[in-house]
C-alpha positions as CSV (number, residue, x, y, z in Angstrom):
1,M,0.0,-0.1,0.2
2,P,1.4,3.4,-0.7
3,D,2.5,5.7,1.8
4,K,-0.5,8.2,1.8
5,P,-2.4,9.9,4.9
6,I,-5.2,8.1,6.2
7,I,-8.3,9.3,8.1
8,N,-10.3,7.1,10.1
9,I,-13.9,8.3,10.8
10,M,-16.2,7.1,13.7
11,A,-19.7,8.0,13.3
12,Q,-21.6,7.5,16.8
13,D,-24.6,8.4,18.7
14,A,-24.8,9.3,22.3
15,P,-27.0,7.5,24.6
16,P,-30.2,9.3,25.1
17,G,-30.1,11.8,27.9
18,K,-26.3,11.3,28.4
19,E,-25.0,13.7,26.2
20,E,-23.1,15.5,28.3
21,Q,-21.4,12.4,30.0
22,Y,-20.8,11.3,26.5
23,N,-19.0,14.3,25.6
24,E,-16.8,14.2,29.0
25,W,-16.0,10.5,28.3
26,T,-14.9,11.3,24.9
27,N,-12.6,14.3,25.8
28,K,-11.0,11.8,28.3
29,H,-10.9,8.9,25.8
30,L,-9.3,11.1,23.1
31,D,-6.5,12.5,26.0
32,V,-5.6,8.7,26.2
33,L,-5.5,8.0,22.5
34,F,-3.1,10.9,21.9
35,K,-0.4,9.0,23.7
36,F,-0.6,7.0,20.4
37,K,2.5,8.7,18.7
38,G,1.1,7.9,15.2
39,I,-2.1,9.7,15.7
40,K,-1.4,13.3,14.2
41,K,-4.7,15.0,14.8
42,A,-8.2,14.4,15.7
43,E,-11.4,16.2,15.2
44,R,-14.9,16.0,16.5
45,Y,-18.2,17.2,14.8
46,K,-21.6,17.3,15.8
47,R,-24.6,17.1,13.6
48,I,-26.4,20.0,12.5
49,G,-30.3,19.2,12.5
50,T,-32.4,16.7,13.5
51,D,-32.3,13.9,11.1
52,E,-31.8,10.7,13.1
53,K,-30.3,8.6,10.2
54,V,-27.4,11.0,10.1
55,P,-25.2,10.1,13.1
56,Q,-25.0,12.4,15.8
57,Y,-21.3,12.7,16.1
58,I,-18.2,11.8,14.0
59,G,-14.4,11.9,15.0
60,V,-11.8,11.9,12.7
61,Y,-8.3,10.7,13.5
62,Y,-5.4,11.5,11.0
63,F,-2.4,9.5,10.3
64,D,0.6,9.9,8.1
65,N,0.0,6.5,6.5
66,F,-1.6,3.0,6.8
67,K,1.2,1.5,8.7
68,D,0.5,3.7,11.5
69,F,-3.2,3.1,11.3
70,E,-2.6,-0.5,11.8
71,E,-0.3,-0.3,14.5
72,Y,-2.9,1.9,16.2
73,N,-5.3,-0.7,16.1
74,K,-3.0,-3.0,18.1
75,S,-1.8,-0.5,20.2
76,P,-2.0,-0.5,24.0
77,E,-3.1,3.1,24.1
78,L,-6.4,2.2,22.0
79,A,-7.1,-0.8,24.3
80,A,-6.6,1.7,27.3
81,A,-8.6,4.3,25.7
82,I,-11.8,1.9,25.2
83,K,-11.5,1.2,29.0
84,T,-11.3,4.9,30.0
85,E,-13.5,5.4,33.0
86,G,-16.9,6.9,32.8
87,R,-17.9,5.6,29.3
88,P,-22.1,5.7,29.5
89,E,-23.8,2.7,28.5
90,G,-25.5,2.7,25.3
91,I,-23.1,4.5,22.9
92,V,-23.9,3.3,19.3
93,V,-21.4,3.3,16.8
94,K,-22.9,3.3,13.5
95,W,-20.2,3.0,11.4
96,R,-16.4,3.0,11.1
97,A,-14.5,3.6,8.1
98,Q,-11.1,4.5,6.8
99,F,-10.1,6.5,3.6
100,E,-6.6,7.5,1.7
101,L,-5.8,10.9,0.5
102,I,-6.2,11.3,-3.4
103,K,-5.4,14.9,-3.7
104,R,-5.4,17.9,-1.5
105,W,-6.2,21.3,-2.3
106,E,-5.3,24.3,-0.1
107,K,-6.1,27.9,-0.5
108,K,-3.1,30.4,-0.4
């Protein structure tokens, strides 16, 4: 596989009535994930609107290459992050997908 940047996108819904707890837990969870050196950046987004077919939240994790992403999936940091204290019951992972960069445009 070519050495291209990879993004990993997680699409989730917070448990009903536990959105604040979900967001607090996610922030702590990301602090643990960031101990893995292969993650370059992470971003979280919240859905605009009320269409429940669309995930409530997405997280985007950036890796320099596929090798870093593969190592992340086997890392002790990911295992620890999954066990982060305070995780509310009922988090729904709607989907998870990875994409490699084809081309980037940047405005100067």
